[in-house]
DOVO-504501 format. One record per atom (N, C-alpha, C): x, y, z. Coordinates in steps of 0.001 Angstrom, whole numbers, padded with zeros to 6 digits, always signed. Example, Ala and Ser with C-alpha at 12.3 -4.5 7.8 and 13.67 -1.06 7.14 Angstrom:
<atoms>
+013190-005690+007800/+012300-004500+007800/+013200-003300+007800/+012850-002250+007080/+013670-001060+007140/+012900+000030+007870/
</atoms>
This chain:
<atoms>
+125387-283642+039859/+125634-282872+038629/+126842-283454+037912/+126732-283634+036586/+127854-284140+035824/+129031-283181+035891/+130276-283676+035799/+131453-282808+035896/+131433-281667+034891/+131048-281961+033629/+131061-280908+032618/+130043-279820+032942/+128883-280223+033443/+127860-279245+033820/+128305-278443+035031/+129003-279126+035940/+129500-278422+037123/+130507-277356+036732/+131404-277708+035803/+132397-276732+035353/+131732-275565+034647/+130734-275852+033830/+130022-274784+033129/+129332-273858+034113/+128731-274457+035143/+128044-273644+036141/+129019-272752+036892/+130186-273320+037207/+131204-272516+037892/+131676-271368+037028/+131855-271625+035732/+132308-270578+034810/+131279-269467+034718/+129988-269855+034616/+128928-268840+034544/+128872-268034+035824/+129044-268731+036963/+129014-268036+038254/+130161-267047+038370/+131354-267468+037928/+132522-266584+037994/+132336-265373+037102/+131773-265596+035895/+131534-264489+034966/+130531-263506+035536/+129450-264035+036104/+128425-263168+036699/+128994-262369+037853/+129822-263020+038667/+130437-262326+039802/+131349-261217+039321/+132131-261510+038264/+133040-260505+037706/+132267-259304+037196/+131134-259574+036513/+130320-258475+035990/+129785-257616+037109/+129357-258248+038215/+128808-257494+039334/+129866-256641+040020/+131118-257088+039949/+132195-256389+040644/+132825-255272+039819/+132357-255049+038606/+132952-254022+037762/+132735-252633+038356/+133709-251742+038183/+133551-250361+038663/+132397-249655+037956/+131794-248706+038622/+130722-247877+038052/+131261-246457+037918/+131402-245980+036681/+131957-244650+036445/+130898-243560+036440/+129678-243908+036791/+128648-242904+037059/+128238-242048+035884/+128299-242602+034682/+127894-241837+033512/+128921-240848+033020/+130109-240920+033505/+131194-239997+033140/+131441-239994+031627/+131677-238823+031056/+132028-238734+029641/+133526-238963+029466/+133872-239849+028566/+135267-240149+028254/+135516-239791+026795/+136506-238955+026558/+136842-238530+025194/+137861-239508+024626/+137446-240220+023603/+138269-241262+022974/+138720-240768+021603/+140006-240844+021345/+140534-240407+020052/+141005-241624+019269/+140781-241593+017962/+141172-242688+017100/+141573-242141+015740/+142040-243024+014865/+142501-242604+013548/+141490-242924+012455/+140653-243935+012682/+139660-244388+011692/+140302-244809+010373/+141459-245462+010462/+142160-245865+009236/+142824-247224+009388/+142266-248073+010251/+142929-249322+010581/+141927-250475+010608/+141362-250831+009441/+140362-251896+009421/+140984-253250+009756/+140225-254140+010420/+138844-253913+010870/+138736-253399+012294/+139819-252837+012843/+139735-252314+014209/+138885-251057+014274/+139170-250086+013402/+138323-248900+013284/+138561-248284+011913/+137447-247931+011243/+137529-247410+009881/+136180-246822+009506/+136130-246158+008362/+134883-245610+007832/+134352-246586+006794/+133124-247089+006998/+132598-248088+006075/+131980-247434+004843/+131395-248254+003968/+130862-247761+002696/+129741-246753+002879/+129066-246807+004025/+127973-245865+004285/+128450-244564+004912/+129758-244496+005232/+130301-243304+005873/+130302-243369+007388/+129913-244512+007950/+129871-244665+009405/+131219-245135+009936/+131571-244672+011133/+132773-245132+011816/+132439-246425+012554/+133104-247517+012175/+132779-248829+012722/+134064-249602+012990/+133922-250786+013592/+135054-251671+013751/+135096-252359+015095/+136056-253250+015226/+136242-254053+016435/+136361-253169+017664/+137216-252152+017588/+137444-251305+018764/+136209-250502+019128/+135432-250053+018138/+134196-249344+018449/+133227-250248+019201/+133102-251495+018750/+132208-252423+019438/+132697-252721+020847/+134005-252923+020993/+134560-253189+022320/+134348-252001+023246/+134546-250785+022721/+134364-249597+023555/+132901-249437+023964/+131973-249770+023067/+130556-249707+023402/+130227-250681+024532/+130806-251875+024469/+130597-252850+025538/+131166-252342+026860/+132359-251774+026814/+132975-251241+028030/+132144-250101+028605/+131642-249230+027739/+130841-248093+028198/+129579-248573+028906/+128949-249601+028369/+127724-250117+028979/+128009-250770+030327/+129062-251549+030381/+129343-252301+031603/+129941-251445+032710/+130699-250421+032320/+131337-249565+033318/+130562-248274+033561/+129477-248074+032806/+128610-246909+032967/+129346-245599+032683/+129811-245458+031429/+130336-244173+030980/+129830-243898+029575/+129923-242642+029164/+129547-242259+027808/+130810-241905+027037/+130736-242030+025722/+131918-241819+024888/+131694-240656+023933/+132681-239778+023856/+132743-238748+022825/+133963-239061+021967/+133748-239286+020678/+134851-239665+019796/+135436-238454+019081/+136758-238459+018967/+137496-237483+018175/+138459-238256+017261/+138922-237609+016202/+139894-238248+015321/+141167-237417+015246/+142267-238115+014997/+143567-237463+014902/+144484-238384+014114/+145532-237837+013521/+146491-238665+012796/+147321-239469+013780/+147843-240607+013302/+148625-241465+014182/+149831-240748+014763/+150550-239993+013936/+151797-239405+014422/+151585-238367+015509/+150349-237876+015668/+150054-236905+016723/+149355-237534+017917/+148931-238784+017802/+148050-239360+018816/+148709-239536+020179/+149859-240185+020223/+150478-240471+021517/+150819-239183+022248/+151349-238206+021526/+151679-236925+022164/+150426-236238+022683/+149352-236265+021904/+148110-235599+022313/+147505-236250+023549/+147514-237584+023589/+146999-238271+024777/+147913-238014+025964/+149215-238033+025730/+150174-237767+026805/+149949-236394+027433/+149592-235430+026605/+149369-234063+027088/+147986-233882+027719/+147160-234927+027700/+145841-234840+028320/+144771-234238+027441/+145027-234126+026135/+143997-233587+025245/+142821-234542+025110/+143086-235836+025319/+142050-236860+025232/+142211-237817+026410/+141129-238503+026755/+141171-239425+027892/+141718-240792+027520/+141536-241177+026270/+141889-242537+025849/+142153-242541+024351/+143145-243293+023922/+143439-243434+022497/+143312-244877+022071/+142752-245094+020871/+142623-246465+020352/+142867-246453+018847/+143807-247275+018411/+144018-247475+016979/+144992-248627+016765/+144739-249739+017454/+145640-250878+017340/+147043-250515+017774/+147196-249932+018960/+148485-249405+019418/+149282-250502+020105/+150463-250785+019580/+151314-251815+020159/+151853-251360+021510/+151765-252245+022483/+152285-251952+023827/+153805-252072+023789/+154489-250953+024029/+155957-250919+023962/+156502-250110+025116/+157693-250505+025578/+158295-249840+026731/+158580-248371+026460/+159042-248029+025238/+159351-246625+024968/+158089-245770+025003/+156974-246311+024585/+155718-245571+024636/+155199-245438+026067/+155523-246411+026906/+155099-246354+028305/+155738-245181+029042/+156805-244628+028501/+157412-243450+029110/+156537-242210+028926/+155635-242255+027929/+154799-241093+027612/+153340-241282+028016/+152842-242510+027926/+151436-242790+028220/+151335-244062+029036/+150193-244238+029692/+149879-245503+030342/+149087-246373+029378/+149297-247677+029449/+148585-248636+028610/+147589-249435+029437/+146520-249832+028788/+145645-250838+029367/+146319-252193+029230/+145705-253208+029831/+146111-254568+029535/+145854-254849+028054/+146524-255847+027518/+146326-256196+026117/+144911-256711+025879/+144292-256227+024796/+142981-256745+024415/+143066-257599+023150/+144253-257660+022523/+144414-258434+021299/+145901-258645+021027/+146227-259821+020498/+147584-260117+020070/+147575-260366+018572/+148503-259746+017867/+148569-259915+016423/+150016-260109+016008/+150202-260486+014740/+151545-260705+014200/+151769-259842+012970/+153021-259394+012775/+153371-258544+011656/+153469-259355+010367/+152907-258800+009282/+152944-259479+007983/+153403-258501+006905/+153773-259055+005732/+154204-258266+004589/+153052-258199+003583/+152554-257003+003317/+151466-256827+002358/+152025-256214+001075/+151681-256833-000054/+152184-256403-001355/+151031-256370-002351/+151303-255882-003560/+150278-255927-004600/+149995-257375-005011/+148806-257607-005480/+148400-258960-005820/+149216-259603-006921/+149829-258789-007782/+150615-259339-008894/+152119-259311-008626/+152511-259096-007377/+153935-259018-007048/+154617-260374-007226/+155718-260399-008005/+156474-261642-008222/+157973-261463-007981/+158417-260234-007711/+159847-259978-007588/+160424-260488-006264/+159606-260601-005240/+160071-261123-003954/+158891-261785-003250/+159223-262701-002356/+158175-263413-001629/+158475-263538-000142/+159552-262871+000309/+159865-262880+001738/+160739-261666+002056/+161062-261499+003332/+161818-260327+003771/+163216-260293+003153/+163848-261446+003061/+165197-261487+002492/+165189-261076+001028/+164190-261521+000276/+164084-261150-001130/+163869-259667-001314/+163050-259059-000442/+162840-257617-000513/+164136-256879-000208/+164806-257261+000865/+166022-256569+001284/+167120-256651+000229/+167138-257739-000538/+168223-257958-001503/+168112-257090-002743/+166957-256498-002999/+166759-255686-004207/+166715-254207-003825/+167769-253455-004098/+167829-252052-003665/+166810-251151-004345/+166152-251640-005383/+165166-250821-006086/+163775-250880-005446/+163593-251779-004500/+162286-251952-003880/+162126-250990-002699/+160923-250422-002570/+160654-249418-001546/+159556-249889-000591/+159650-249428+000643/+158695-249760+001688/+158018-248482+002187/+156722-248555+002463/+155997-247422+003036/+155770-247662+004521/+155842-246614+005323/+155611-246748+006762/+155235-245400+007354/+154591-245455+008512/+154355-244253+009304/+155488-244123+010312/+156058-242946+010479/+157176-242795+011417/+156762-243136+012844/+157644-243818+013550/+157422-244118+014951/+156510-245282+015235/+156060-245992+014195/+155159-247116+014394/+155943-248425+014472/+155277-249473+014974/+155909-250787+014998/+156312-251256+013605/+155438-251109+012566/+155881-251507+011221/+157153-250786+010775/+157292-249513+011141/+158497-248767+010774/+159735-249429+011379/+159689-249731+012685/+160855-250306+013345/+161130-251734+012880/+160077-252511+012632/+160281-253859+012100/+160928-253782+010718/+160468-252827+009900/+161049-252652+008579/+162512-252277+008642/+162845-251388+009568/+164230-250926+009694/+165146-252039+010200/+164712-252709+011279/+165624-253608+011983/+165474-255088+011624/+164333-255502+011137/+164148-256920+010817/+164155-257193+009319/+163875-256172+008506/+163868-256367+007058/+165081-255708+006415/+165375-254474+006785/+166490-253749+006174/+167725-253757+007070/+168487-252673+007051/+169837-252705+007619/+169991-252047+008979/+168891-251644+009601/+168982-250989+010895/+169181-249493+010827/+169223-248934+009631/+169395-247500+009452/+168023-246838+009369/+167655-246077+010386/+166336-245455+010419/+166166-244376+009357/+167257-243948+008757/+167189-242959+007673/+167334-243618+006307/+167198-244921+006236/+167340-245632+004965/+166365-245055+003940/+166868-244609+002784/+165997-243975+001794/+164998-244933+001152/+165128-246217+001413/+164163-247169+000862/+162846-247160+001646/+162813-246470+002770/+161580-246358+003547/+160957-244996+003267/+159773-244989+002688/+159054-243763+002390/+158005-243531+003474/+158006-242357+004065/+157156-242064+005214/+155846-241397+004797/+154770-241795+005466/+153437-241263+005205/+152753-240961+006537/+151809-240038+006500/+151162-239598+007739/+150181-240621+008274/+149465-241332+007396/+148450-242282+007838/+148722-243662+007255/+148192-244676+007929/+148327-246036+007412/+147603-246177+006086/+146437-245562+005971/+145703-245613+004711/+146514-245084+003548/+147304-244044+003803/+148136-243473+002738/+149229-244438+002302/+149750-245242+003236/+150763-246223+002846/+150158-247272+001915/+148928-247669+002206/+148262-248666+001367/+147958-248096-000012/+147527-246845-000071/+147261-246222-001366/+148541-246098-002189/+149663-245803-001531/+150943-245734-002239/+151326-247108-002785/+151021-248146-002023/+151285-249506-002487/+150433-249827-003707/+149156-249533-003633/+148254-249799-004757/+148716-249074-006025/+149176-247828-005840/+149558-246995-006978/+150908-247376-007573/+151657-248232-006890/+152975-248626-007387/+154082-247681-006969/+153789-246750-006063/+154822-245825-005593/+155777-246507-004620/+155296-247542-003924/+156132-248363-003048/+155777-249823-003336/+156558-250716-002765/+156397-252139-003089/+156007-252996-001900/+156020-252437-000702/+155746-253224+000501/+155171-252340+001591/+154180-252859+002280/+153676-252256+003512/+153706-253330+004582/+154367-253062+005685/+154332-253965+006823/+153170-253572+007718/+152416-254560+008159/+151272-254295+009020/+151008-255512+009873/+150255-255337+010950/+149872-256514+011712/+148844-257309+010916/+148713-258559+011238/+147811-259424+010507/+146374-258954+010537/+146003-258227+011582/+144651-257715+011729/+144294-256768+010599/+145066-255705+010454/+144786-254732+009403/+145047-255326+008024/+146104-256137+007905/+146427-256731+006617/+145295-257582+006080/+144695-258387+006945/+143584-259236+006518/+142409-258400+006027/+142160-257274+006702/+141062-256410+006287/+141284-255808+004918/+142482-255311+004672/+142766-254695+003384/+142797-255725+002259/+143360-256887+002517/+143392-257924+001485/+141980-258367+001135/+141143-258537+002135/+139762-258960+001906/+139024-257964+001025/+139295-256682+001225/+138575-255641+000483/+139173-255358-000894/+140317-255946-001211/+141051-255556-002419/+140646-256314-003673/+139841-257356-003536/+139446-258170-004703/+140651-258648-005513/+141652-259110-004802/+142845-259621-005467/+143919-258597-005717/+143670-257341-005379/+144655-256299-005622/+145810-256315-004646/+145619-256946-003481/+146652-257030-002465/+146753-258468-001974/+147922-258821-001424/+148099-260137-000837/+149155-260081+000264/+149212-261130+001061/+150217-261269+002105/+151251-262282+001639/+152545-261971+001834/+153608-262898+001456/+154562-263091+002634/+155351-264182+002564/+156395-264408+003550/+155885-264885+004893/+156819-265025+005825/+156516-265489+007175/+156129-264317+008068/+155506-264646+009185/+155222-263644+010204/+156545-263065+010713/+156536-261773+011010/+157772-261111+011421/+157809-260766+012907/+156819-261197+013658/+156845-260909+015084/+155452-260871+015656/+155368-260780+016967/+154087-260743+017669/+153981-259439+018435/+152793-258851+018436/+152583-257602+019167/+151257-257642+019894/+151234-257017+021073/+150022-256889+021873/+149482-255484+021739/+148168-255359+021544/+147514-254063+021430/+146896-253640+022761/+146945-252343+023038/+146308-251810+024234/+145780-250411+023984/+144846-249970+024819/+144389-248584+024799/+145415-247737+025547/+145519-246454+025189/+146465-245566+025874/+145734-244464+026621/+146383-243971+027698/+145821-242958+028579/+146918-241972+028983/+146559-240769+029405/+147559-239890+030013/+148175-240584+031232/+149436-240298+031514/+150105-240917+032653/+149323-240647+033939/+149136-241712+034725/+148438-241587+035994/+146932-241572+035897/+146381-241854+034735/+144930-241811+034550/+144215-242786+035482/+143106-242313+036053/+142309-243185+036917/+141406-244123+036112/+141489-244052+034791/+140673-244923+033942/+141335-246276+033668/+142628-246372+033917/+143336-247600+033548/+142752-248809+034268/+142588-248720+035586/+142094-249869+036355/+140677-250260+035950/+139726-249315+035815/+138386-249714+035375/+138374-250345+033985/+139128-249766+033046/+139155-250334+031697/+139770-251728+031720/+140806-251922+032522/+141394-253252+032631/+140386-254257+033178/+139605-253834+034183/+138571-254713+034736/+137541-255049+033667/+137204-254054+032841/+136250-254286+031765/+136792-255236+030717/+138062-255075+030342/+138681-255978+029361/+138665-257409+029888/+138982-257571+031170/+138971-258916+031765/+137577-259527+031705/+136549-258707+031941/+135179-259209+031880/+134803-259606+030457/+135203-258805+029471/+134897-259123+028078/+135595-260409+027640/+136782-260631+028170/+137484-261863+027838/+136841-263054+028536/+136462-262862+029786/+135924-263971+030575/+134610-264498+030029/+133763-263618+029505/+132450-264086+029047/+132383-264351+027545/+133553-264291+026860/+133593-264639+025455/+133310-263507+024490/+133132-262278+025010/+132806-261153+024134/+133952-260836+023181/+135186-260875+023664/+136322-260582+022792/+136400-261591+021653/+136184-262842+021955/+136218-263867+020917/+135078-263665+019924/+133907-263260+020421/+132777-262994+019525/+133087-261832+018594/+133765-260804+019108/+134154-259672+018261/+135178-260113+017211/+136093-260992+017603/+137053-261509+016627/+136330-262221+015489/+135354-263033+015838/+134597-263754+014820/+133835-262787+013917/+133199-261797+014518/+132413-260834+013744/+133281-260073+012752/+134418-259546+013212/+135187-258620+012387/+136261-259283+011536/+136776-260434+011953/+137851-261071+011194/+137381-262232+010330/+136227-262778+010649/+135717-263911+009877/+134452-263579+009092/+133490-262945+009772/+132175-262746+009160/+132048-261459+008342/+132716-260394+008798/+132546-259092+008148/+133244-259053+006794/+132571-258511+005821/+133136-258343+004485/+133383-256863+004231/+134661-256513+004020/+134997-255114+003787/+134291-254609+002536/+133814-253364+002605/+133147-252748+001476/+131633-252912+001518/+131125-253680+002516/+129678-253878+002584/+128992-252681+003209/
</atoms>
């Protein structure tokens, strides 16, 4: 057997073995909560259906681990507390894995890595990077309290003051984008994942400017001590090993057109 064919055969064998070794959750119902406001991870499409990268990934996990999913929705600012209190079994909405959050919830392994970007209106000319934004006291930023974009805005763009009046707080990420479109604020910080989705759907109304402001890993969240963490981690590893995660990236970040 040629070396390349031998390697391919070994990879297929390892993937098949991994799939066979996955835990079986016996049809258990898992209540998953999300925000449905973070395209293309999860959002409501033009037909009114809840779709996105995370929905597809969860469907794959449910099939491979043998569980059923019941979806609920909640605002971002209530999600971590609600999952921590055991109101839901799992939370998904592009949640950055952070040590302070680990004090309240357990995280899965990372299923995606993204970078923070600056999203502005398509006709913005007053600034083109973080330093330019910070230098103009008349410019305002929108953020959700307690999120990674909020902390990046406070500590990497502005002056480290979490009460800085230049940061306007909103309950949902979608509301921050609408405030940007309306001219009520001038900047929304977001990971490249969501930013690319909104820019694609804006028909020139939004754009990304400046350099990347950092890297973040996304994970699912669970109540502390949840017995679901290990099975979900095994499932994530299987999806990565057989190329499913990469296929989802291609589907949602390259092929999918927002608004279709």
